[in-house]
C-alpha positions as CSV (number, residue, x, y, z in Angstrom):
1,M,0.0,-0.1,0.1
2,A,1.3,3.6,-0.9
3,V,1.8,6.0,1.7
4,R,0.4,9.5,1.2
5,S,2.1,12.4,1.7
6,H,0.2,15.0,3.4
7,M,2.3,17.7,1.8
8,A,1.1,19.7,-0.9
9,P,2.6,18.8,-4.3
10,E,5.8,20.4,-5.5
11,P,4.1,23.3,-8.1
12,A,5.0,21.9,-11.8
13,I,7.7,24.0,-13.8
14,M,6.0,25.8,-16.7
15,T,8.7,26.3,-19.5
16,R,8.8,28.8,-22.2
17,D,7.3,26.4,-24.6
18,E,4.5,25.8,-22.1
19,F,3.8,29.4,-22.0
20,D,4.0,30.2,-25.5
21,A,1.8,27.2,-26.2
22,Y,-0.5,28.3,-23.6
23,C,-0.8,32.1,-24.9
24,G,-1.2,31.0,-28.2
25,S,-4.3,29.0,-27.5
26,L,-6.0,32.4,-26.4
27,K,-8.3,33.7,-29.3
28,A,-6.4,36.5,-31.1
29,A,-3.6,36.5,-29.5
30,T,-0.1,37.3,-31.3
31,H,3.5,36.5,-30.5
32,V,6.7,38.3,-31.0
33,V,10.3,37.9,-29.8
34,Q,12.0,41.3,-28.7
35,W,13.9,43.0,-26.0
36,G,16.8,40.6,-25.9
37,N,14.6,37.4,-26.9
38,A,11.8,38.0,-24.6
39,S,8.3,36.1,-25.6
40,V,5.9,38.8,-25.5
41,W,2.2,37.9,-26.0
42,K,-0.4,40.7,-26.9
43,I,-3.9,41.0,-27.9
44,G,-4.7,44.2,-30.2
45,G,-1.4,45.0,-30.0
46,K,-1.4,45.6,-26.2
47,I,0.9,43.3,-24.1
48,F,-0.5,41.0,-21.6
49,A,2.1,38.5,-20.8
50,I,5.9,38.2,-21.3
51,C,8.5,35.0,-20.8
52,S,12.2,37.0,-20.3
53,G,15.4,36.4,-18.7
54,W,15.2,39.5,-17.0
55,D,15.7,39.5,-13.6
56,A,14.0,41.9,-10.8
57,K,16.3,44.7,-11.9
58,G,15.7,44.3,-15.4
59,E,19.1,42.7,-16.1
60,E,19.1,39.7,-18.5
61,R,20.2,36.8,-15.9
62,G,19.1,33.8,-17.8
63,G,16.3,31.6,-16.6
64,D,13.2,32.0,-17.7
65,R,10.6,34.5,-15.6
66,I,7.0,35.0,-16.7
67,S,5.3,38.1,-15.9
68,F,2.0,39.3,-16.8
69,K,-0.6,42.6,-16.1
70,C,-2.8,42.2,-12.8
71,S,-5.6,43.9,-11.4
72,D,-4.7,46.5,-8.8
73,M,-6.1,44.3,-6.0
74,T,-4.0,40.9,-7.7
75,Y,-0.9,43.1,-7.8
76,A,-1.1,44.2,-4.2
77,L,-1.6,40.6,-3.1
78,L,0.8,38.8,-5.7
79,T,3.9,41.2,-5.0
80,E,3.4,40.1,-1.0
81,E,4.2,36.4,-1.7
82,E,7.7,35.0,-1.9
83,D,9.4,34.9,-5.2
84,I,6.8,37.2,-6.5
85,L,8.1,40.8,-7.7
86,P,6.9,44.0,-9.3
87,A,8.1,43.3,-13.1
88,P,11.1,45.3,-14.0
89,Y,9.9,48.5,-16.5
90,L,6.2,47.3,-16.0
91,A,5.4,47.6,-12.2
92,R,3.8,51.1,-12.3
93,A,1.4,49.3,-14.9
94,K,0.7,46.8,-12.2
95,W,2.5,44.2,-13.6
96,V,4.2,41.2,-11.4
97,Q,7.2,38.5,-12.5
98,L,7.6,35.3,-11.5
99,Q,11.4,35.0,-9.5
100,T,11.8,31.1,-9.6
101,A,9.9,28.1,-11.0
102,N,8.5,27.4,-7.5
103,A,6.7,30.8,-7.4
104,M,3.2,29.4,-8.6
105,A,1.6,26.3,-9.8
106,D,1.3,25.9,-13.5
107,E,-2.5,25.9,-13.2
108,D,-2.4,29.4,-11.3
109,I,-0.3,30.9,-13.7
110,R,-2.5,29.9,-16.7
111,G,-5.4,31.4,-14.5
112,Y,-3.6,34.8,-14.1
113,I,-2.3,34.6,-17.5
114,D,-6.3,34.4,-18.6
115,H,-7.2,37.6,-16.4
116,A,-4.1,39.3,-17.8
117,Y,-5.8,38.7,-21.3
118,R,-9.1,39.8,-20.1
119,I,-7.9,43.0,-18.4
120,V,-6.0,43.9,-21.6
121,A,-8.7,42.9,-24.1
122,G,-11.0,44.8,-22.0
123,K,-9.1,48.2,-22.6
124,L,-9.6,47.7,-26.2
125,T,-11.9,49.5,-28.0
126,R,-15.3,48.1,-29.3
127,A,-14.4,48.5,-32.7
128,Q,-10.8,46.6,-32.1
129,R,-12.7,43.9,-30.2
130,A,-15.2,43.7,-33.0
131,E,-12.5,42.8,-35.4
132,L,-10.6,40.5,-33.5
133,E,-13.9,39.1,-32.6
134,I,-13.6,38.7,-29.0
């Protein structure tokens, strides 16, 4: 008989390929690689999520870090968590960056990416949303 652990499972590590695949599954999302090999995802030309090698100071350090747009409340809550910091260059616009692979489980990352997508899509004009069919 297997022994069950009472500890929560370790969060899965979302790879850049998995990040790109998930973001690419969102309707009308577009992808560009810019700013020193950052994987940048947009809706209607507006960024909602980034995977880059930037550290909290905005310096290239290797290792992928995921950043996404948040609501004001989510930003306040997430920046209190260990290994989640205001995103370099984007913090004033309420973006966070996951500093380690253990910062958040993949399922939660997908949920926050969905929320970021909805926030940014909601700021598009009615005409832009109609054109994108969102």
